TIVO-2410 file (N, C-alpha, C; in nm, 3 decimals):
# residues 108
REC num residu      c1      c2      c3 atome chaine
REC   1      M   1.032 -17.233   3.314     N      A
REC   1      M   1.223 -17.274   3.338    CA      A
REC   1      M   1.262 -17.505   3.268     C      A
REC   2      E   1.148 -17.489   3.454     N      A
REC   2      E   1.151 -17.644   3.399    CA      A
REC   2      E   1.144 -17.678   3.245     C      A
REC   3      H   1.006 -17.641   3.235     N      A
REC   3      H   0.956 -17.681   3.048    CA      A
REC   3      H   1.070 -17.680   2.942     C      A
REC   4      L   1.114 -17.593   2.954     N      A
REC   4      L   1.253 -17.539   2.817    CA      A
REC   4      L   1.347 -17.629   2.884     C      A
REC   5      A   1.410 -17.668   3.037     N      A
REC   5      A   1.513 -17.702   3.008    CA      A
REC   5      A   1.472 -17.853   2.949     C      A
REC   6      K   1.347 -17.946   3.047     N      A
REC   6      K   1.319 -18.085   2.976    CA      A
REC   6      K   1.297 -18.107   2.805     C      A
REC   7      R   1.294 -17.976   2.741     N      A
REC   7      R   1.316 -17.998   2.597    CA      A
REC   7      R   1.436 -17.939   2.511     C      A
REC   8      G   1.588 -17.974   2.595     N      A
REC   8      G   1.719 -17.917   2.599    CA      A
REC   8      G   1.763 -17.782   2.601     C      A
REC   9      V   1.629 -17.656   2.651     N      A
REC   9      V   1.739 -17.537   2.631    CA      A
REC   9      V   1.804 -17.550   2.749     C      A
REC  10      N   1.924 -17.455   2.743     N      A
REC  10      N   2.070 -17.443   2.843    CA      A
REC  10      N   1.964 -17.376   2.911     C      A
REC  11      C   1.875 -17.306   3.059     N      A
REC  11      C   1.822 -17.177   3.154    CA      A
REC  11      C   1.828 -17.244   3.251     C      A
REC  12      P   1.830 -17.103   3.288     N      A
REC  12      P   1.860 -17.129   3.481    CA      A
REC  12      P   1.716 -17.226   3.512     C      A
REC  13      Q   1.756 -17.269   3.672     N      A
REC  13      Q   1.641 -17.389   3.675    CA      A
REC  13      Q   1.587 -17.285   3.821     C      A
REC  14      P   1.530 -17.302   3.820     N      A
REC  14      P   1.470 -17.274   3.977    CA      A
REC  14      P   1.517 -17.401   4.132     C      A
REC  15      V   1.474 -17.308   4.261     N      A
REC  15      V   1.573 -17.352   4.350    CA      A
REC  15      V   1.417 -17.391   4.438     C      A
REC  16      H   1.347 -17.562   4.459     N      A
REC  16      H   1.226 -17.563   4.469    CA      A
REC  16      H   1.246 -17.593   4.648     C      A
REC  17      A   1.160 -17.555   4.731     N      A
REC  17      A   1.164 -17.560   4.885    CA      A
REC  17      A   1.156 -17.661   4.914     C      A
REC  18      R   1.174 -17.719   5.059     N      A
REC  18      R   1.135 -17.833   5.105    CA      A
REC  18      R   1.028 -17.855   5.060     C      A
REC  19      S   0.869 -17.758   5.092     N      A
REC  19      S   0.742 -17.795   5.068    CA      A
REC  19      S   0.729 -17.868   4.886     C      A
REC  20      G   0.839 -17.832   4.789     N      A
REC  20      G   0.887 -17.887   4.679    CA      A
REC  20      G   0.846 -17.765   4.557     C      A
REC  21      E   0.811 -17.619   4.619     N      A
REC  21      E   0.719 -17.605   4.527    CA      A
REC  21      E   0.817 -17.439   4.519     C      A
REC  22      A   0.789 -17.432   4.395     N      A
REC  22      A   0.964 -17.298   4.306    CA      A
REC  22      A   0.892 -17.210   4.340     C      A
REC  23      I   0.780 -17.167   4.389     N      A
REC  23      I   0.723 -17.047   4.349    CA      A
REC  23      I   0.714 -17.032   4.508     C      A
REC  24      G   0.752 -16.893   4.605     N      A
REC  24      G   0.647 -16.890   4.749    CA      A
REC  24      G   0.690 -16.730   4.758     C      A
REC  25      R   0.692 -16.677   4.869     N      A
REC  25      R   0.609 -16.523   4.894    CA      A
REC  25      R   0.717 -16.415   4.967     C      A
REC  26      L   0.732 -16.338   4.911     N      A
REC  26      L   0.871 -16.223   4.992    CA      A
REC  26      L   0.768 -16.134   4.952     C      A
REC  27      A   0.789 -16.064   5.084     N      A
REC  27      A   0.731 -15.901   5.119    CA      A
REC  27      A   0.568 -15.912   5.036     C      A
REC  28      G   0.524 -16.032   5.052     N      A
REC  28      G   0.391 -16.001   4.974    CA      A
REC  28      G   0.396 -16.009   4.860     C      A
REC  29      R   0.426 -16.031   4.798     N      A
REC  29      R   0.464 -16.149   4.591    CA      A
REC  29      R   0.545 -16.217   4.574     C      A
REC  30      A   0.468 -16.240   4.499     N      A
REC  30      A   0.548 -16.384   4.435    CA      A
REC  30      A   0.735 -16.385   4.425     C      A
REC  31      A   0.828 -16.510   4.462     N      A
REC  31      A   0.966 -16.488   4.442    CA      A
REC  31      A   1.012 -16.655   4.376     C      A
REC  32      A   1.158 -16.632   4.327     N      A
REC  32      A   1.130 -16.739   4.285    CA      A
REC  32      A   1.334 -16.713   4.315     C      A
REC  33      I   1.401 -16.855   4.391     N      A
REC  33      I   1.521 -16.851   4.364    CA      A
REC  33      I   1.584 -16.946   4.255     C      A
REC  34      V   1.684 -16.896   4.142     N      A
REC  34      V   1.717 -16.923   4.115    CA      A
REC  34      V   1.861 -17.007   4.038     C      A
REC  35      T   1.925 -17.037   3.975     N      A
REC  35      T   2.060 -17.129   3.930    CA      A
REC  35      T   2.051 -17.003   3.835     C      A
REC  36      F   2.217 -17.015   3.827     N      A
REC  36      F   2.318 -16.956   3.730    CA      A
REC  36      F   2.380 -16.968   3.618     C      A
REC  37      L   2.341 -16.948   3.493     N      A
REC  37      L   2.422 -17.026   3.399    CA      A
REC  37      L   2.601 -16.968   3.453     C      A
REC  38      D   2.658 -17.047   3.386     N      A
REC  38      D   2.792 -17.006   3.336    CA      A
REC  38      D   2.754 -16.918   3.184     C      A
REC  39      G   2.886 -16.805   3.167     N      A
REC  39      G   2.972 -16.730   3.087    CA      A
REC  39      G   2.943 -16.620   3.143     C      A
REC  40      L   2.975 -16.534   3.039     N      A
REC  40      L   3.031 -16.373   3.057    CA      A
REC  40      L   2.907 -16.330   2.945     C      A
REC  41      S   2.912 -16.233   2.918     N      A
REC  41      S   2.843 -16.199   2.832    CA      A
REC  41      S   2.920 -16.099   2.749     C      A
REC  42      V   2.870 -16.053   2.626     N      A
REC  42      V   2.987 -16.042   2.549    CA      A
REC  42      V   2.961 -15.840   2.535     C      A
REC  43      R   3.102 -15.775   2.533     N      A
REC  43      R   3.115 -15.640   2.564    CA      A
REC  43      R   3.073 -15.576   2.407     C      A
REC  44      R   3.108 -15.628   2.275     N      A
REC  44      R   3.107 -15.530   2.183    CA      A
REC  44      R   2.983 -15.642   2.052     C      A
REC  45      P   2.940 -15.653   2.066     N      A
REC  45      P   2.874 -15.795   1.988    CA      A
REC  45      P   2.888 -15.752   1.826     C      A
REC  46      Q   2.855 -15.850   1.746     N      A
REC  46      Q   2.898 -15.862   1.620    CA      A
REC  46      Q   2.766 -15.927   1.538     C      A
REC  47      A   2.750 -15.938   1.426     N      A
REC  47      A   2.649 -15.945   1.348    CA      A
REC  47      A   2.659 -16.072   1.348     C      A
REC  48      H   2.760 -16.203   1.343     N      A
REC  48      H   2.751 -16.320   1.401    CA      A
REC  48      H   2.698 -16.428   1.516     C      A
REC  49      H   2.711 -16.278   1.659     N      A
REC  49      H   2.595 -16.286   1.758    CA      A
REC  49      H   2.470 -16.284   1.741     C      A
REC  50      C   2.418 -16.196   1.688     N      A
REC  50      C   2.289 -16.163   1.661    CA      A
REC  50      C   2.232 -16.289   1.561     C      A
REC  51      G   2.300 -16.369   1.498     N      A
REC  51      G   2.268 -16.540   1.456    CA      A
REC  51      G   2.226 -16.615   1.520     C      A
REC  52      Q   2.386 -16.611   1.638     N      A
REC  52      Q   2.387 -16.683   1.741    CA      A
REC  52      Q   2.220 -16.617   1.866     C      A
REC  53      V   2.273 -16.524   1.901     N      A
REC  53      V   2.065 -16.500   1.983    CA      A
REC  53      V   1.934 -16.579   1.869     C      A
REC  54      G   1.914 -16.518   1.681     N      A
REC  54      G   1.814 -16.596   1.642    CA      A
REC  54      G   1.764 -16.736   1.662     C      A
REC  55      E   1.907 -16.793   1.647     N      A
REC  55      E   1.919 -16.945   1.622    CA      A
REC  55      E   1.817 -16.983   1.789     C      A
REC  56      A   1.941 -16.901   1.916     N      A
REC  56      A   1.842 -16.950   2.063    CA      A
REC  56      A   1.714 -16.941   2.048     C      A
REC  57      L   1.673 -16.834   2.021     N      A
REC  57      L   1.580 -16.812   2.059    CA      A
REC  57      L   1.467 -16.903   1.971     C      A
REC  58      A   1.477 -16.960   1.828     N      A
REC  58      A   1.428 -17.051   1.784    CA      A
REC  58      A   1.386 -17.161   1.865     C      A
REC  59      R   1.508 -17.208   1.908     N      A
REC  59      R   1.524 -17.337   1.965    CA      A
REC  59      R   1.469 -17.302   2.117     C      A
REC  60      M   1.439 -17.159   2.164     N      A
REC  60      M   1.350 -17.148   2.307    CA      A
REC  60      M   1.201 -17.146   2.235     C      A
REC  61      H   1.178 -17.088   2.166     N      A
REC  61      H   1.049 -17.102   2.028    CA      A
REC  61      H   0.920 -17.234   2.048     C      A
REC  62      E   0.994 -17.281   1.997     N      A
REC  62      E   1.039 -17.455   1.947    CA      A
REC  62      E   1.021 -17.534   2.045     C      A
REC  63      A   1.088 -17.543   2.155     N      A
REC  63      A   1.089 -17.564   2.275    CA      A
REC  63      A   0.927 -17.516   2.426     C      A
REC  64      G   0.916 -17.446   2.368     N      A
REC  64      G   0.814 -17.352   2.449    CA      A
REC  64      G   0.627 -17.436   2.411     C      A
REC  65      A   0.674 -17.511   2.222     N      A
REC  65      A   0.514 -17.527   2.260    CA      A
REC  65      A   0.480 -17.612   2.314     C      A
REC  66      G   0.373 -17.591   2.370     N      A
REC  66      G   0.273 -17.699   2.411    CA      A
REC  66      G   0.292 -17.644   2.552     C      A
REC  67      F   0.384 -17.513   2.608     N      A
REC  67      F   0.332 -17.506   2.750    CA      A
REC  67      F   0.227 -17.376   2.804     C      A
REC  68      A   0.147 -17.516   2.911     N      A
REC  68      A   0.012 -17.496   2.939    CA      A
REC  68      A  -0.033 -17.350   2.966     C      A
REC  69      L   0.090 -17.277   3.069     N      A
REC  69      L   0.012 -17.155   3.103    CA      A
REC  69      L   0.012 -17.035   2.995     C      A
REC  70      R  -0.102 -16.982   3.052     N      A
REC  70      R  -0.090 -16.790   2.968    CA      A
REC  70      R  -0.094 -16.720   3.105     C      A
REC  71      R   0.001 -16.592   3.028     N      A
REC  71      R  -0.036 -16.455   3.103    CA      A
REC  71      R  -0.018 -16.375   2.988     C      A
REC  72      R  -0.143 -16.257   3.069     N      A
REC  72      R  -0.113 -16.135   3.018    CA      A
REC  72      R  -0.084 -16.070   2.980     C      A
REC  73      N  -0.016 -16.021   2.890     N      A
REC  73      N   0.146 -15.886   2.851    CA      A
REC  73      N   0.078 -15.814   2.935     C      A
REC  74      A   0.141 -15.762   3.091     N      A
REC  74      A   0.104 -15.602   3.139    CA      A
REC  74      A   0.144 -15.501   3.022     C      A
REC  75      L   0.264 -15.494   2.968     N      A
REC  75      L   0.329 -15.398   2.864    CA      A
REC  75      L   0.308 -15.380   2.780     C      A
REC  76      S   0.196 -15.462   2.742     N      A
REC  76      S   0.145 -15.483   2.590    CA      A
REC  76      S   0.040 -15.299   2.540     C      A
REC  77      I  -0.007 -15.309   2.420     N      A
REC  77      I  -0.031 -15.251   2.381    CA      A
REC  77      I  -0.162 -15.168   2.563     C      A
REC  78      D  -0.259 -15.222   2.548     N      A
REC  78      D  -0.317 -15.270   2.670    CA      A
REC  78      D  -0.366 -15.230   2.793     C      A
REC  79      G  -0.232 -15.270   2.760     N      A
REC  79      G  -0.168 -15.224   2.940    CA      A
REC  79      G  -0.095 -15.081   2.925     C      A
REC  80      W  -0.084 -15.016   2.828     N      A
REC  80      W  -0.005 -14.896   2.863    CA      A
REC  80      W  -0.081 -14.724   2.960     C      A
REC  81      P  -0.245 -14.768   2.914     N      A
REC  81      P  -0.297 -14.653   2.997    CA      A
REC  81      P  -0.323 -14.680   3.147     C      A
REC  82      S  -0.310 -14.774   3.168     N      A
REC  82      S  -0.272 -14.809   3.391    CA      A
REC  82      S  -0.112 -14.773   3.394     C      A
REC  83      L  -0.033 -14.805   3.322     N      A
REC  83      L   0.114 -14.802   3.320    CA      A
REC  83      L   0.118 -14.614   3.327     C      A
REC  84      F   0.093 -14.611   3.198     N      A
REC  84      F   0.110 -14.472   3.201    CA      A
REC  84      F   0.057 -14.364   3.345     C      A
REC  85      A  -0.060 -14.428   3.365     N      A
REC  85      A  -0.118 -14.369   3.494    CA      A
REC  85      A  -0.022 -14.292   3.635     C      A
REC  86      S   0.034 -14.456   3.580     N      A
REC  86      S   0.135 -14.460   3.743    CA      A
REC  86      S   0.262 -14.355   3.731     C      A
REC  87      A   0.277 -14.374   3.631     N      A
REC  87      A   0.398 -14.298   3.523    CA      A
REC  87      A   0.349 -14.126   3.606     C      A
REC  88      E   0.233 -14.048   3.522     N      A
REC  88      E   0.227 -13.941   3.501    CA      A
REC  88      E   0.279 -13.821   3.552     C      A
REC  89      A   0.261 -13.849   3.667     N      A
REC  89      A   0.313 -13.760   3.770    CA      A
REC  89      A   0.499 -13.738   3.743     C      A
REC  90      R   0.586 -13.820   3.713     N      A
REC  90      R   0.646 -13.821   3.725    CA      A
REC  90      R   0.748 -13.807   3.580     C      A
REC  91      A   0.616 -13.798   3.447     N      A
REC  91      A   0.686 -13.829   3.339    CA      A
REC  91      A   0.751 -13.669   3.285     C      A
REC  92      D   0.733 -13.571   3.278     N      A
REC  92      D   0.792 -13.461   3.277    CA      A
REC  92      D   0.945 -13.480   3.312     C      A
REC  93      E   0.980 -13.555   3.444     N      A
REC  93      E   1.131 -13.530   3.489    CA      A
REC  93      E   1.219 -13.657   3.393     C      A
REC  94      V   1.118 -13.711   3.284     N      A
REC  94      V   1.211 -13.791   3.183    CA      A
REC  94      V   1.210 -13.716   3.102     C      A
REC  95      S   1.124 -13.552   2.975     N      A
REC  95      S   1.178 -13.535   2.925    CA      A
REC  95      S   1.044 -13.379   2.951     C      A
REC  96      P   1.073 -13.252   2.910     N      A
REC  96      P   1.022 -13.142   2.984    CA      A
REC  96      P   0.850 -13.224   2.855     C      A
REC  97      H   0.711 -13.207   2.936     N      A
REC  97      H   0.567 -13.145   2.862    CA      A
REC  97      H   0.547 -13.361   2.801     C      A
REC  98      L   0.615 -13.450   2.810     N      A
REC  98      L   0.620 -13.609   2.828    CA      A
REC  98      L   0.464 -13.588   2.854     C      A
REC  99      A   0.426 -13.613   3.009     N      A
REC  99      A   0.286 -13.599   3.074    CA      A
REC  99      A   0.195 -13.621   2.889     C      A
REC 100      E   0.243 -13.448   2.927     N      A
REC 100      E   0.049 -13.385   2.768    CA      A
REC 100      E   0.101 -13.429   2.667     C      A
REC 101      E   0.197 -13.462   2.613     N      A
REC 101      E   0.210 -13.492   2.537    CA      A
REC 101      E   0.162 -13.651   2.499     C      A
REC 102      T   0.231 -13.751   2.567     N      A
REC 102      T   0.226 -13.837   2.602    CA      A
REC 102      T   0.022 -13.914   2.611     C      A
REC 103      A  -0.072 -13.745   2.694     N      A
REC 103      A  -0.222 -13.751   2.706    CA      A
REC 103      A  -0.210 -13.743   2.595     C      A
REC 104      A  -0.154 -13.637   2.500     N      A
REC 104      A  -0.223 -13.597   2.397    CA      A
REC 104      A  -0.257 -13.717   2.279     C      A
REC 105      N  -0.173 -13.766   2.281     N      A
REC 105      N  -0.194 -13.947   2.179    CA      A
REC 105      N  -0.247 -14.069   2.233     C      A
REC 106      S  -0.338 -14.022   2.269     N      A
REC 106      S  -0.470 -14.137   2.315    CA      A
REC 106      S  -0.427 -14.246   2.419     C      A
REC 107      M  -0.377 -14.210   2.539     N      A
REC 107      M  -0.330 -14.317   2.618    CA      A
REC 107      M  -0.418 -14.277   2.709     C      A
REC 108      R  -0.583 -14.215   2.683     N      A
REC 108      R  -0.694 -14.221   2.763    CA      A
REC 108      R  -0.802 -14.253   2.744     C      A
***
């Protein structure tokens, strides 16, 4: 967020602890407090809103160029088998036979 903000993207900012760190631990997990942005959500999006989102996304991608940190996407195709394994026991609660269909379609 700081990287993007320094490059002109209006985005929430992390609140740093007294130690200067932006990321701390809460209940054994990484956690951060961030500021809010002013504004309202659009209740009935129109075509011109899609254009505005596209423009904002392009600005964000351009501002993100040169950001050195990388993180593997746990929700990418490579992450699906472990994600499915963690939810398989309850898959049929979403849709009958979902676990069987998903397993049959190469999740393993």
